[in-house]
C-alpha positions as CSV (number, residue, x, y, z in Angstrom):
1,M,-34.1,8.4,-37.0
2,T,-36.6,9.6,-39.6
3,T,-35.6,9.3,-43.2
4,L,-36.4,12.1,-45.7
5,Q,-38.7,9.7,-47.6
6,E,-40.7,9.2,-44.4
7,F,-40.9,12.9,-43.9
8,Y,-42.1,13.5,-47.5
9,Q,-44.8,10.8,-46.9
10,L,-45.9,12.5,-43.7
11,Q,-46.3,15.8,-45.5
12,S,-48.3,14.1,-48.2
13,S,-50.6,12.4,-45.7
14,I,-51.4,15.8,-44.0
15,S,-52.0,17.4,-47.3
16,L,-54.6,14.8,-48.3
17,I,-56.5,15.4,-45.0
18,F,-56.3,19.1,-45.6
19,D,-57.7,18.6,-49.1
20,R,-60.7,16.8,-47.6
21,M,-61.1,19.5,-45.0
22,G,-61.0,22.2,-47.6
23,I,-58.0,23.9,-46.2
24,T,-56.4,26.0,-48.9
25,Q,-53.7,28.7,-48.8
26,E,-56.3,31.3,-48.0
27,I,-57.6,31.7,-44.4
28,S,-61.2,30.4,-44.0
29,S,-63.4,31.0,-41.0
30,D,-65.8,28.3,-42.1
31,L,-63.5,25.4,-41.3
32,S,-64.9,22.9,-38.8
33,L,-63.6,19.7,-37.4
34,N,-67.1,18.7,-36.3
35,E,-67.6,16.7,-39.6
36,F,-64.8,14.4,-38.6
37,T,-65.0,11.5,-36.2
38,P,-63.0,11.6,-33.0
39,Q,-60.7,9.0,-34.5
40,E,-60.1,11.2,-37.5
41,R,-59.4,14.2,-35.4
42,N,-56.9,12.3,-33.3
43,Q,-55.2,11.0,-36.4
44,L,-54.8,14.5,-37.7
45,S,-53.4,15.8,-34.4
46,L,-51.0,12.9,-34.3
47,L,-49.7,13.5,-37.8
48,I,-49.2,17.2,-37.1
49,E,-47.3,16.4,-33.9
50,K,-45.1,14.0,-35.8
51,F,-44.5,16.6,-38.4
52,A,-43.3,19.2,-35.8
53,F,-41.1,16.5,-34.1
54,Y,-39.6,15.1,-37.3
55,F,-38.9,18.5,-38.7
56,E,-36.8,19.4,-35.7
57,E,-35.0,16.2,-36.1
58,I,-34.4,16.5,-39.8
59,R,-33.4,20.2,-39.8
60,Q,-30.3,19.2,-37.9
61,K,-29.1,17.3,-41.0
62,P,-27.0,19.1,-43.7
63,T,-30.0,19.5,-46.0
64,S,-31.5,22.9,-46.9
65,I,-35.1,23.3,-45.8
66,E,-36.1,24.3,-49.3
67,E,-35.5,20.7,-50.3
68,I,-37.4,19.0,-47.6
69,L,-40.4,21.2,-46.9
70,D,-43.7,21.7,-48.8
71,Q,-44.0,25.4,-48.7
72,R,-47.8,25.3,-49.5
73,L,-48.4,22.8,-46.7
74,L,-46.7,25.2,-44.2
75,I,-49.3,27.9,-45.1
76,R,-52.1,25.4,-44.8
77,L,-50.7,24.3,-41.4
78,G,-50.8,28.0,-40.4
79,N,-54.4,28.2,-41.5
80,F,-55.2,25.1,-39.5
81,Y,-53.8,26.7,-36.3
82,Y,-55.5,30.0,-37.2
83,N,-58.8,28.2,-37.2
84,Q,-58.0,26.6,-33.9
85,G,-57.3,30.0,-32.4
86,D,-53.5,29.5,-32.0
87,L,-52.4,32.7,-33.8
88,S,-48.8,32.6,-32.7
89,Q,-48.4,29.0,-34.0
90,A,-50.1,30.1,-37.3
91,I,-47.6,33.0,-37.7
92,E,-44.7,30.7,-37.0
93,Y,-45.7,28.4,-39.9
94,Y,-46.3,31.4,-42.2
95,N,-42.8,32.7,-41.4
96,L,-41.3,29.2,-42.0
97,S,-43.1,29.1,-45.4
98,I,-41.5,32.5,-46.3
99,L,-38.1,31.0,-45.4
100,V,-38.6,28.2,-47.8
101,K,-39.9,30.5,-50.5
102,E,-41.2,34.0,-50.4
103,N,-44.9,33.9,-51.3
104,E,-47.9,36.1,-51.3
105,W,-50.2,34.0,-49.1
106,A,-47.9,33.7,-46.2
107,Y,-47.5,37.5,-46.2
108,F,-51.3,38.0,-46.6
109,N,-52.3,35.6,-43.9
110,S,-49.7,37.0,-41.5
111,A,-51.2,40.5,-42.2
112,V,-54.7,39.3,-41.5
113,I,-53.6,38.1,-38.0
114,L,-51.7,41.3,-37.3
115,K,-54.7,43.3,-38.3
116,L,-56.9,41.4,-35.9
117,Q,-54.3,42.2,-33.2
118,E,-54.6,45.9,-34.1
119,K,-51.0,46.0,-35.3
120,L,-52.1,48.1,-38.2
121,E,-48.8,49.6,-39.4
122,I,-47.0,46.2,-39.6
123,S,-50.2,44.6,-41.1
124,Y,-50.3,47.2,-43.8
125,E,-46.7,46.5,-44.7
126,K,-47.3,42.8,-44.9
127,F,-50.2,43.4,-47.3
128,D,-47.9,45.5,-49.3
129,Q,-45.4,42.6,-49.5
130,S,-48.2,40.3,-50.7
131,I,-49.1,42.8,-53.4
132,K,-45.5,43.1,-54.6
133,L,-45.6,39.3,-55.3
134,K,-49.1,39.3,-56.6
135,P,-50.1,42.7,-58.0
136,D,-53.6,41.5,-58.9
137,F,-54.5,40.6,-55.2
138,P,-57.9,42.2,-54.5
139,Q,-58.2,40.9,-51.0
140,A,-55.0,42.6,-50.0
141,F,-56.1,46.0,-51.4
142,R,-59.4,45.7,-49.6
143,N,-57.7,44.9,-46.3
144,Q,-55.4,47.9,-46.8
145,A,-58.5,50.1,-47.4
146,E,-60.0,48.9,-44.1
147,I,-56.8,49.8,-42.2
148,L,-56.8,53.2,-43.9
149,F,-60.4,53.7,-42.8
150,Q,-59.5,52.9,-39.2
151,Q,-56.7,55.4,-39.5
152,G,-59.0,58.1,-40.8
153,N,-57.5,58.3,-44.3
154,R,-60.6,58.0,-46.4
155,E,-59.2,59.4,-49.6
156,K,-56.4,56.8,-49.8
157,A,-58.8,54.1,-48.7
158,L,-61.1,54.9,-51.6
159,I,-58.2,54.4,-54.1
160,K,-57.4,51.0,-52.6
161,L,-61.1,50.0,-52.7
162,I,-61.5,51.0,-56.3
163,K,-58.5,49.0,-57.2
164,S,-59.9,46.0,-55.3
165,Q,-63.2,46.3,-57.0
166,Q,-61.6,46.6,-60.5
167,L,-59.8,43.3,-59.9
168,N,-62.9,41.6,-58.5
169,P,-66.1,43.5,-59.4
170,N,-68.5,41.1,-57.7
171,D,-66.8,40.9,-54.3
172,P,-69.6,41.7,-51.7
173,E,-67.3,43.0,-49.0
174,T,-65.6,45.5,-51.3
175,N,-68.8,46.7,-52.9
176,K,-70.4,47.2,-49.4
177,L,-67.5,49.3,-48.3
178,L,-67.7,51.4,-51.4
179,A,-71.4,51.8,-51.0
180,D,-71.0,52.9,-47.4
181,Y,-68.3,55.3,-48.4
182,Y,-70.6,57.0,-51.0
183,I,-73.6,56.9,-48.7
184,E,-71.6,58.8,-46.1
185,D,-70.6,61.3,-48.7
186,G,-74.3,61.7,-49.8
187,E,-73.6,60.3,-53.3
188,K,-76.6,58.0,-53.5
189,K,-76.4,57.1,-57.2
190,E,-72.8,56.0,-56.8
191,A,-73.7,54.0,-53.7
192,L,-76.5,52.2,-55.6
193,K,-74.1,51.2,-58.3
194,Y,-72.0,49.2,-55.9
195,L,-74.8,47.8,-53.9
196,K,-76.4,46.4,-57.1
197,A,-73.1,44.8,-58.0
198,I,-73.4,42.4,-55.1
199,H,-74.6,39.1,-56.6
200,H,-76.3,37.4,-53.7
201,Q,-79.4,37.7,-51.5
202,D,-78.6,39.9,-48.5
203,S,-81.6,41.4,-46.7
204,D,-79.5,44.3,-45.4
205,V,-78.2,45.1,-48.9
206,I,-81.7,44.9,-50.4
207,Q,-83.1,47.2,-47.7
208,K,-80.3,49.7,-48.4
209,I,-81.0,49.6,-52.2
210,E,-84.8,50.2,-51.6
211,E,-84.1,53.0,-49.2
212,L,-81.7,54.8,-51.6
213,E,-84.0,54.3,-54.6
214,R,-86.9,55.9,-52.6
215,K,-84.7,58.9,-51.8
216,E,-83.5,59.2,-55.4
217,S,-87.1,59.0,-56.6
218,L,-88.2,61.7,-54.2
219,L,-85.3,64.0,-55.3
220,R,-86.3,63.5,-58.9
221,R,-89.9,64.4,-58.3
222,I,-88.9,67.5,-56.4
223,S,-86.4,68.5,-59.1
224,D,-89.1,68.0,-61.8
225,R,-91.6,70.2,-59.9
226,I,-89.0,73.0,-59.6
227,R,-88.2,72.8,-63.4
228,N,-91.9,72.9,-64.3
229,R,-92.7,76.0,-62.4
């Protein structure tokens, strides 16, 4: 039989490996196990298997799961499985994390997966739940905007995007979406403002800025000629 102390130690060991891997509570697509040796990968797999086995054993005891489980580790386990492509297992860990303690990242990460699966209505609601727990959650607002765009609700999407941009002014994804919105509406000056807010070298963004500036310059010259007649 596994003691609670052994289970706590097991959770701590997995957390330490996740620290080294850079697995946080936020989903990351950059995670790679290639930097680990085959022995290290096998060790991690064994620890996670033990965790699942021991949890099933311990949960039969008269102890509440809030007392035995590290809620943040559950989210990170979900992110690990997300990266491995096992979305159902990832969702399972996010749901377990919510059972331990309702939290914004478990809702947010679940919503990301549901969005990938084109379950847009449920995904939107999950993002809403994450925002209720964390009102200053720019990623959640941006994802809701993307869903609204897919559903054809551009006006409401714009409101969500502006909120996201106010919370995180330098987020490239939000600023690109805002720029695309205003380019589509023919509002080049507004589009330029958001493109120039992106603080990184991106050839596509630079090309868009140059193209819009050329058009703006041409419009100014035409306007000046008309006024001077």
